[in-house]
Rosetta silent file (secondary structure, phi, psi, omega in degrees, C-alpha in Angstrom):
SEQUENCE: MRQRVLFYCLLGGLPLSIAALGAGHFALWWLSGILLAAGFVPIALFGPRGGLRQLGVIAPALFVVSVLCTWSEALIFLPGASTDPTRDLVGALVLYLIEAVALAVLAAGLGLTRESGVSVPRRPLAATVLMLLACGVAYAVYYLVFGAITYQFFTKGYYPDAEDIALRLGLWLWVIQIGRGVLMTLAVLPAIHTLRLPRGQAAIAMGALLWIAGGAAPLLPPNDVMVTAQRMFHIVEILTQNAALGITAVLLLRPRSAPAAAATRAA
SCORE:     score description
SCORE:     0.000 S_00000001
   1 L     0.000  -38.997 -179.829  240.837  229.326  270.171 S_00000001
   2 H   -61.835  -40.179  178.850  237.504  230.322  271.726 S_00000001
   3 H   -64.428  -39.340  179.511  237.259  233.324  269.411 S_00000001
   4 H   -67.323  -37.784  175.686  237.955  231.142  266.388 S_00000001
   5 H   -64.452  -40.127  177.757  235.273  228.670  267.472 S_00000001
   6 H   -62.017  -44.642  177.203  232.865  231.584  267.894 S_00000001
   7 H   -62.231  -38.588  178.222  233.689  232.826  264.378 S_00000001
   8 H   -57.894  -44.538 -178.271  233.206  229.265  263.089 S_00000001
   9 H   -72.171  -44.559 -177.323  229.684  229.165  264.533 S_00000001
  10 H   -66.616  -48.283 -179.342  228.694  232.715  263.540 S_00000001
  11 H   -73.778  -35.881  179.475  230.045  232.541  259.985 S_00000001
  12 H   -67.971  -19.106  178.162  229.077  228.892  259.574 S_00000001
  13 L   -83.293  -15.525 -175.314  225.493  229.779  260.380 S_00000001
  14 H   -64.705  -38.759 -178.148  225.135  232.307  257.590 S_00000001
  15 H   -56.602  -35.787  179.774  224.540  229.878  254.679 S_00000001
  16 H   -67.111  -22.119  178.955  221.282  228.636  256.184 S_00000001
  17 H   -69.503   -9.445  173.436  220.027  232.228  256.236 S_00000001
  18 H   -57.858  -34.340  179.796  219.789  231.956  252.433 S_00000001
  19 H   -61.281  -24.308 -179.365  216.455  230.231  253.119 S_00000001
  20 H   -69.330  -16.760  178.185  215.216  233.514  254.617 S_00000001
  21 H   -61.532  -32.277  178.936  215.233  235.075  251.139 S_00000001
  22 H  -107.193  -26.984 -174.541  212.034  233.186  250.389 S_00000001
  23 H  -103.498  -13.414 -175.885  210.745  232.263  253.834 S_00000001
  24 L    76.531 -169.240  177.941  211.657  235.330  255.877 S_00000001
  25 L    61.831   53.271 -177.205  212.730  235.148  259.555 S_00000001
  26 H   -55.105  -46.730 -175.372  216.408  235.891  258.862 S_00000001
  27 H   -60.568  -41.655 -178.913  217.402  235.929  262.545 S_00000001
  28 H   -70.802  -36.542  176.546  215.879  232.508  263.240 S_00000001
  29 H   -66.566  -39.220  176.847  217.438  230.954  260.143 S_00000001
  30 H   -65.429  -43.290  177.224  220.831  232.370  261.153 S_00000001
  31 H   -60.529  -39.082  175.817  220.335  231.094  264.701 S_00000001
  32 H   -60.144  -43.614  178.007  219.461  227.702  263.212 S_00000001
  33 H   -66.297  -37.818  177.466  222.717  227.772  261.243 S_00000001
  34 H   -62.550  -44.570  178.526  224.704  228.824  264.308 S_00000001
  35 H   -62.633  -41.221  179.424  223.240  225.908  266.268 S_00000001
  36 H   -63.930  -44.405  177.776  224.008  223.535  263.407 S_00000001
  37 H   -61.360  -39.051  178.952  227.608  224.768  263.206 S_00000001
  38 H   -60.895  -33.933  178.067  227.949  224.317  266.964 S_00000001
  39 H   -64.742  -23.980 -179.523  227.000  220.664  266.517 S_00000001
  40 L   -98.640    4.592  179.230  230.018  220.214  264.239 S_00000001
  41 H   -58.082  -44.761  176.999  232.519  221.965  266.543 S_00000001
  42 H   -58.570  -35.116  177.334  233.887  218.635  267.886 S_00000001
  43 H   -66.653  -42.501  179.913  234.459  217.552  264.248 S_00000001
  44 H   -63.527  -37.260 -176.339  236.233  220.824  263.483 S_00000001
  45 H   -82.839  -42.091 -170.909  238.462  220.493  266.556 S_00000001
  46 H  -125.460   13.751  176.439  239.150  216.760  266.703 S_00000001
  47 L   -90.359 -161.326 -177.472  238.085  215.438  263.306 S_00000001
  48 L   -70.450  152.913  178.350  240.192  214.937  260.181 S_00000001
  49 L   -83.454  145.523  175.135  242.589  217.626  258.983 S_00000001
  50 L    98.063  145.581 -176.792  241.949  219.506  255.736 S_00000001
  51 H   -61.987  -43.252 -177.739  238.902  220.982  254.077 S_00000001
  52 H   -66.021  -41.080  178.345  238.140  218.011  251.832 S_00000001
  53 H   -66.583  -39.618  176.115  238.339  215.518  254.693 S_00000001
  54 H   -61.486  -42.718  179.006  236.126  217.746  256.822 S_00000001
  55 H   -61.426  -38.723  179.394  233.655  217.948  253.937 S_00000001
  56 H   -65.180  -21.767  176.597  233.662  214.156  253.667 S_00000001
  57 H   -90.751  -40.824 -173.260  232.532  213.948  257.296 S_00000001
  58 H   -75.654  -47.129 -172.822  230.083  216.882  257.340 S_00000001
  59 H   -58.676  -47.612  179.971  228.256  216.437  254.018 S_00000001
  60 H   -59.371  -39.335  179.814  226.909  212.878  254.578 S_00000001
  61 H   -62.880  -44.055 -179.243  225.529  213.850  257.983 S_00000001
  62 H   -69.525  -45.207 -177.165  223.726  216.888  256.594 S_00000001
  63 H   -61.931  -42.378 -175.199  222.441  215.194  253.437 S_00000001
  64 H   -85.601  -51.709 -172.343  221.037  212.162  255.246 S_00000001
  65 H   -76.490  -47.485 -175.710  220.095  213.409  258.720 S_00000001
  66 H   -80.267  -29.723 -173.010  219.046  217.006  257.993 S_00000001
  67 H  -108.816  -66.991 -169.037  217.560  216.501  254.527 S_00000001
  68 H   -62.827  -46.247 -175.667  216.686  212.958  253.449 S_00000001
  69 H   -70.149  -40.659  178.647  215.314  211.606  256.741 S_00000001
  70 H   -69.627  -37.701  179.223  213.244  214.691  257.589 S_00000001
  71 H   -64.929  -43.932 -178.245  211.975  214.957  254.006 S_00000001
  72 H   -69.455  -35.433  178.136  210.930  211.292  253.890 S_00000001
  73 H   -63.752  -43.111  177.641  209.229  211.499  257.296 S_00000001
  74 H   -64.674  -36.147 -179.688  207.148  214.460  256.117 S_00000001
  75 H   -62.832  -35.030 -177.827  206.347  212.586  252.910 S_00000001
  76 H   -79.140  -49.167 -170.066  204.897  209.684  254.921 S_00000001
  77 H  -100.504   -7.143  175.485  203.001  211.459  257.681 S_00000001
  78 L  -128.613   56.455 -178.442  202.203  214.790  255.994 S_00000001
  79 L   -62.962  136.596 -179.820  201.033  213.715  252.517 S_00000001
  80 L    86.129   -4.501  179.702  199.982  216.642  250.408 S_00000001
  81 L   -69.130  -27.668  179.068  201.860  219.168  252.554 S_00000001
  82 L  -116.583  135.025  178.048  204.198  219.880  249.637 S_00000001
  83 L   -79.106  -21.714 -179.198  203.047  220.526  246.086 S_00000001
  84 L  -143.851   81.481 -177.370  206.432  219.525  244.660 S_00000001
  85 H   -59.619  -36.055 -179.681  208.391  217.170  246.972 S_00000001
  86 H   -64.162  -43.466  177.678  211.189  216.653  244.431 S_00000001
  87 H   -61.428  -41.973  179.652  211.811  220.388  244.161 S_00000001
  88 H   -62.839  -40.738  179.768  211.858  220.665  247.955 S_00000001
  89 H   -64.292  -47.058 -179.402  214.372  217.822  248.219 S_00000001
  90 H   -63.575  -43.288  179.209  216.708  219.284  245.607 S_00000001
  91 H   -60.824  -42.249  179.076  216.471  222.750  247.124 S_00000001
  92 H   -66.779  -39.245  178.415  217.299  221.430  250.594 S_00000001
  93 H   -62.529  -41.753  178.944  220.247  219.407  249.264 S_00000001
  94 H   -64.502  -44.986 -179.474  221.690  222.494  247.563 S_00000001
  95 H   -60.171  -45.994 -176.888  221.241  224.610  250.704 S_00000001
  96 H   -77.690  -20.923  170.768  222.926  222.061  252.944 S_00000001
  97 H   -65.614  -43.659  176.890  225.705  221.475  250.409 S_00000001
  98 H   -60.667  -42.436  178.615  226.553  225.175  250.703 S_00000001
  99 H   -62.176  -43.847 -178.847  226.433  224.816  254.485 S_00000001
 100 H   -63.508  -44.211  179.256  228.726  221.764  254.417 S_00000001
 101 H   -62.580  -43.533 -179.350  231.278  223.491  252.179 S_00000001
 102 H   -61.064  -45.651 -179.551  231.245  226.596  254.377 S_00000001
 103 H   -64.829  -40.322  179.664  231.849  224.587  257.561 S_00000001
 104 H   -65.426  -43.534  179.747  234.657  222.572  255.964 S_00000001
 105 H   -65.907  -40.915  179.935  236.378  225.694  254.608 S_00000001
 106 H   -65.306  -41.796  179.772  236.019  227.512  257.932 S_00000001
 107 H   -60.030  -41.965  179.786  237.451  224.594  259.917 S_00000001
 108 H   -75.134  -44.757 -176.471  240.511  224.525  257.672 S_00000001
 109 H   -66.260  -35.242  179.561  240.824  228.295  257.207 S_00000001
 110 L   -85.647   -3.901  178.827  240.562  229.083  260.919 S_00000001
 111 L    61.334   45.658 -174.526  243.012  226.299  261.788 S_00000001
 112 L   -80.550  -27.467 -173.167  240.662  224.733  264.317 S_00000001
 113 L   -65.385  127.129 -175.417  241.837  221.120  264.116 S_00000001
 114 L  -111.234  159.457  175.016  243.926  220.271  267.174 S_00000001
 115 L   -72.252  149.534  178.229  246.342  217.520  268.048 S_00000001
 116 L  -149.067  138.054  179.451  244.998  214.687  270.137 S_00000001
 117 L   -87.202    6.616 -177.014  246.648  211.684  271.670 S_00000001
 118 L   -86.093  127.892  173.530  243.447  209.659  271.404 S_00000001
 119 L   -93.613  155.120 -176.996  243.432  206.775  268.931 S_00000001
 120 L  -113.973   99.242  178.537  240.198  205.620  267.345 S_00000001
 121 L   -72.743  151.811  179.203  239.843  201.814  267.348 S_00000001
 122 L  -127.919  152.079  176.049  237.581  200.188  264.784 S_00000001
 123 L   -84.312  158.120  173.041  235.731  196.916  264.654 S_00000001
 124 L   -59.101  160.458 -174.589  236.297  194.393  261.833 S_00000001
 125 H   -57.355  -46.866 -178.118  234.086  194.856  258.776 S_00000001
 126 H   -61.666  -42.262  178.482  231.719  191.978  259.585 S_00000001
 127 H   -66.634  -36.175  178.536  231.234  193.224  263.146 S_00000001
 128 H   -62.935  -42.745  178.481  230.681  196.767  261.851 S_00000001
 129 H   -61.228  -44.358  178.914  227.888  195.563  259.557 S_00000001
 130 H   -63.316  -39.380  179.255  226.210  193.752  262.435 S_00000001
 131 H   -68.373  -33.577  175.742  226.514  196.828  264.654 S_00000001
 132 H   -62.580  -44.024  177.198  224.965  198.993  261.917 S_00000001
 133 H   -63.982  -39.355  178.298  221.949  196.688  261.818 S_00000001
 134 H   -63.619  -37.748  176.933  221.779  196.759  265.615 S_00000001
 135 H   -63.971  -39.189  177.702  221.773  200.569  265.492 S_00000001
 136 H   -62.412  -43.758  178.539  218.880  200.449  263.025 S_00000001
 137 H   -65.271  -42.146  179.368  216.862  198.191  265.320 S_00000001
 138 H   -61.025  -42.162  179.933  217.704  200.370  268.330 S_00000001
 139 H   -64.236  -40.711  178.736  216.533  203.483  266.494 S_00000001
 140 H   -59.761  -39.268  177.750  213.254  201.802  265.537 S_00000001
 141 H   -66.224  -46.535  178.108  212.665  201.005  269.207 S_00000001
 142 H   -59.653  -43.485 -177.211  213.517  204.585  270.273 S_00000001
 143 H   -62.643  -47.831 -175.630  211.312  205.954  267.510 S_00000001
 144 H   -72.313  -36.734  179.763  208.297  203.812  268.323 S_00000001
 145 H   -71.292  -57.888 -176.371  208.546  204.203  272.123 S_00000001
 146 H   -73.037  -31.711  175.926  209.258  207.941  272.328 S_00000001
 147 H   -65.290  -40.082  179.041  207.252  208.687  269.203 S_00000001
 148 H   -65.704  -40.865  178.735  204.211  206.942  270.692 S_00000001
 149 H   -62.981  -46.555 -179.773  204.569  208.884  273.952 S_00000001
 150 H   -63.137  -41.816 -178.760  204.857  212.200  272.115 S_00000001
 151 H   -65.372  -47.064 -175.829  201.945  211.360  269.844 S_00000001
 152 H   -65.960  -37.172 -171.880  199.597  210.225  272.588 S_00000001
 153 H  -102.812  -18.832 -171.254  200.238  213.121  274.955 S_00000001
 154 H  -131.858  -39.531 -168.149  201.267  216.064  272.766 S_00000001
 155 H  -115.901    5.903 -175.298  200.873  215.824  268.983 S_00000001
 156 H   -58.742  -37.636 -178.999  197.851  213.590  268.317 S_00000001
 157 H   -67.944  -20.987 -179.313  195.678  216.545  267.402 S_00000001
 158 H   -83.913  -17.036 -175.584  198.111  217.664  264.726 S_00000001
 159 L  -129.664   75.244 -177.199  198.068  214.317  262.883 S_00000001
 160 L   -64.690  -23.587 -177.841  194.485  213.027  262.610 S_00000001
 161 L  -101.052    5.144 -172.913  195.447  210.467  259.952 S_00000001
 162 H   -62.046  -42.814 -177.986  198.650  209.188  261.593 S_00000001
 163 H   -65.417  -40.488  177.724  197.105  206.026  263.048 S_00000001
 164 H   -63.695  -40.570  178.855  195.507  205.080  259.723 S_00000001
 165 H   -63.314  -44.360  179.970  198.826  205.653  257.936 S_00000001
 166 H   -63.512  -39.779  178.595  200.681  203.487  260.482 S_00000001
 167 H   -65.743  -39.646  179.086  198.091  200.708  260.156 S_00000001
 168 H   -65.968  -36.026 -179.874  198.333  200.773  256.358 S_00000001
 169 H   -71.670  -35.541  178.861  202.105  200.523  256.539 S_00000001
 170 L    59.809 -130.863  179.915  201.974  197.608  258.958 S_00000001
 171 H   -65.784  -21.049  178.353  205.349  195.873  259.232 S_00000001
 172 H   -62.728  -26.478  176.640  206.730  198.266  256.639 S_00000001
 173 H   -61.041  -42.485  176.213  206.751  200.933  259.349 S_00000001
 174 H   -63.541  -44.208 -179.604  209.354  198.875  261.215 S_00000001
 175 H   -60.657  -43.982 -179.367  211.334  198.320  258.016 S_00000001
 176 H   -62.493  -45.611 -176.767  211.303  202.038  257.212 S_00000001
 177 H   -71.744  -36.347  173.757  212.428  203.076  260.685 S_00000001
 178 H   -62.623  -42.205  177.620  215.143  200.417  260.873 S_00000001
 179 H   -61.929  -40.912  177.906  216.328  201.630  257.475 S_00000001
 180 H   -63.417  -40.543  178.493  216.353  205.243  258.684 S_00000001
 181 H   -63.724  -42.018  177.712  218.385  204.237  261.720 S_00000001
 182 H   -64.330  -43.918 -179.803  220.916  202.396  259.564 S_00000001
 183 H   -61.744  -45.297 -179.771  221.141  205.333  257.127 S_00000001
 184 H   -65.016  -37.925  177.906  221.692  207.898  259.877 S_00000001
 185 H   -66.286  -42.638  175.891  224.338  205.701  261.486 S_00000001
 186 H   -60.250  -36.603 -177.585  226.087  205.273  258.126 S_00000001
 187 H   -65.566  -32.736  179.669  225.939  209.040  257.634 S_00000001
 188 H  -100.966    3.689  178.371  227.877  209.689  260.845 S_00000001
 189 H   -58.379  -42.859  175.684  230.152  206.646  260.525 S_00000001
 190 H   -57.904  -37.485  177.913  232.968  208.786  259.009 S_00000001
 191 H   -67.516  -43.063 -179.461  232.666  211.079  262.030 S_00000001
 192 H   -61.717  -38.145 -176.197  232.669  208.165  264.481 S_00000001
 193 H   -83.547   -9.127 -178.301  235.801  206.696  262.855 S_00000001
 194 H  -121.549   -6.394 -177.185  237.730  209.990  262.714 S_00000001
 195 L   -80.043  110.052 -174.000  236.671  211.832  265.877 S_00000001
 196 L   -87.230   65.796  175.551  239.732  211.747  268.130 S_00000001
 197 L  -127.787  154.759  173.750  237.902  211.937  271.432 S_00000001
 198 L   -55.645  155.790 -171.886  237.528  209.363  274.212 S_00000001
 199 H   -55.157  -45.347 -178.628  234.679  206.940  273.641 S_00000001
 200 H   -66.294  -43.106  178.838  232.283  208.513  276.139 S_00000001
 201 H   -66.223  -39.089  178.103  232.875  212.070  274.910 S_00000001
 202 H   -63.301  -37.745  178.843  232.521  210.939  271.297 S_00000001
 203 H   -62.994  -43.968  178.523  229.180  209.310  272.156 S_00000001
 204 H   -64.763  -40.795  179.955  227.848  212.558  273.646 S_00000001
 205 H   -63.036  -41.661  179.317  229.152  214.534  270.647 S_00000001
 206 H   -70.366  -36.808  176.385  227.420  212.194  268.171 S_00000001
 207 H   -62.270  -44.819  178.695  224.203  212.244  270.156 S_00000001
 208 H   -64.470  -41.188 -178.938  224.194  216.048  270.146 S_00000001
 209 H   -63.111  -45.878 -179.423  225.057  216.166  266.448 S_00000001
 210 H   -65.747  -34.367  177.242  222.244  213.811  265.408 S_00000001
 211 H   -69.679  -47.881 -177.213  219.757  215.748  267.512 S_00000001
 212 H   -65.200  -47.943 -177.092  220.825  219.171  266.257 S_00000001
 213 H   -69.795  -30.865 -175.035  221.143  218.153  262.602 S_00000001
 214 H   -96.379   -8.982 -176.885  217.964  216.065  262.618 S_00000001
 215 H  -153.563  -56.655 -171.929  215.622  218.224  264.649 S_00000001
 216 H   -60.539  -48.097 -178.371  216.772  221.170  266.724 S_00000001
 217 L   -73.906  -50.467 -178.301  218.265  223.221  263.881 S_00000001
 218 L   -63.574  -29.890 -176.010  215.819  222.432  261.012 S_00000001
 219 L   -92.733   -1.618 -178.924  212.742  222.922  263.205 S_00000001
 220 L   -68.632  -47.430  178.093  213.849  226.162  264.846 S_00000001
 221 L   -74.992  152.350  176.626  212.645  228.542  262.081 S_00000001
 222 L   -63.790  153.577  173.461  208.888  228.711  261.325 S_00000001
 223 L  -140.026  173.707 -176.026  207.509  226.762  258.369 S_00000001
 224 L   -81.816   -4.658 -173.266  204.193  226.472  256.538 S_00000001
 225 L  -103.032  -36.113 -173.297  203.463  222.972  257.846 S_00000001
 226 L  -121.120  140.453  172.493  203.892  223.141  261.625 S_00000001
 227 L   -79.801  170.395 -173.603  202.809  225.665  264.252 S_00000001
 228 H   -59.430  -48.966 -178.304  205.300  226.746  266.931 S_00000001
 229 H   -60.750  -39.144  179.566  204.112  224.348  269.666 S_00000001
 230 H   -61.740  -43.734  179.075  204.157  221.435  267.210 S_00000001
 231 H   -63.866  -41.930 -179.344  207.760  222.188  266.235 S_00000001
 232 H   -63.994  -41.038  176.923  208.834  222.427  269.877 S_00000001
 233 H   -59.199  -42.604 -177.770  207.240  219.062  270.702 S_00000001
 234 H   -71.477  -32.312  176.679  209.114  217.457  267.820 S_00000001
 235 H   -60.956  -43.708  178.248  212.422  219.055  268.820 S_00000001
 236 H   -68.829  -40.904  178.846  212.137  217.370  272.222 S_00000001
 237 H   -59.966  -44.995 -178.114  210.928  214.108  270.655 S_00000001
 238 H   -68.080  -29.013  173.086  213.882  214.009  268.257 S_00000001
 239 H   -57.879  -46.271 -177.592  216.215  214.619  271.195 S_00000001
 240 H   -67.638  -30.902 -176.660  215.023  211.360  272.760 S_00000001
 241 H   -87.978  -56.063 -172.576  215.351  209.434  269.497 S_00000001
 242 H   -74.238  -39.326  177.784  218.383  210.821  267.684 S_00000001
 243 H   -63.247  -40.742  177.216  220.567  211.560  270.705 S_00000001
 244 H   -62.299  -38.911  178.133  219.956  208.021  271.922 S_00000001
 245 H   -64.926  -44.018 -179.521  220.914  206.702  268.473 S_00000001
 246 H   -61.075  -43.640  178.597  224.136  208.737  268.385 S_00000001
 247 H   -64.673  -45.519  179.010  225.213  207.494  271.801 S_00000001
 248 H   -59.958  -43.224 -177.130  224.280  203.920  270.909 S_00000001
 249 H   -61.040  -45.200 -179.744  226.143  204.096  267.587 S_00000001
 250 H   -66.100  -44.165 -177.749  229.431  205.181  269.155 S_00000001
 251 H   -64.878  -31.491  179.582  229.234  202.641  271.967 S_00000001
 252 H   -84.184  -37.343 -171.823  228.531  199.823  269.478 S_00000001
 253 H   -91.207  -18.059  177.833  230.853  200.849  266.646 S_00000001
 254 L  -114.006  105.115  177.507  233.853  201.979  268.683 S_00000001
 255 L   -69.110  160.944  174.066  235.292  199.262  270.905 S_00000001
 256 L   -63.283  141.210  176.576  237.249  200.218  273.971 S_00000001
 257 L   -68.306  157.579 -177.398  240.913  200.789  273.233 S_00000001
 258 H   -59.574  -44.747  178.557  243.292  198.169  274.560 S_00000001
 259 H   -60.986  -41.410 -179.453  244.871  200.407  277.237 S_00000001
 260 H   -64.032  -42.458 -179.913  241.413  201.472  278.498 S_00000001
 261 H   -65.432  -39.751  178.980  240.205  197.882  278.625 S_00000001
 262 H   -65.049  -40.706  178.838  243.349  196.780  280.454 S_00000001
 263 H   -63.599  -38.172  179.275  242.965  199.603  282.971 S_00000001
 264 H   -65.243  -42.231  178.999  239.343  198.576  283.553 S_00000001
 265 H   -64.794  -39.106  179.952  240.327  194.954  284.179 S_00000001
 266 H   -64.927  -40.001  179.463  243.093  196.046  286.552 S_00000001
 267 L   -65.087    0.000    0.000  240.665  198.246  288.473 S_00000001
């Protein structure tokens, strides 16, 4: 099984190296893909069976967390960095679609999905909607607290216009970040509802996935917008924001199973 997981990560990382055809740095793009594939290993092992079901879990996470949220953040705080934002968005969606298909096919082809005796309880629809909104608010708090710390102590020199942009947005900044938190939570909701792991382990897996997909993997290769130190600061910043969101999302959206709750009361 370990060898098959290793093949899953090594082969699953290759699609992202397509970006090296135009940007160079093949090894770093492949390493980025390997890291991204590693983030989906819990899904491959304990997620839904079958390539199509795996794709239904993987694709939303990549499209929203790796592409849409990072693209929109750059659009707000790095205006003018891209000459054609629409082209960049479409290109990234195509690249990550190839990545999603590759990971889904590999999970099914390598027979990685294992049996698990863990059931996945779900909240009623109305409670789920409320928890999604709560996740959005929580992410906005994580974003503003940890983002402010990172900006004040590490990245202020890289964004001379950031404060003016935030002031112009006003309350819309809160709305945007709450919306991003809700979108990212929705993107991993299929994973949360199908990942057959205990609640605590699932929370750690979702936290790692949101961090890797939203920051660690995309920011690993060099780009034309950020210098190396700037990218490293943001990788750590996104760890504090996205990992916290992933953990929060699982704890809010997955109630304790009845046996676990009964055991806790008995203890």
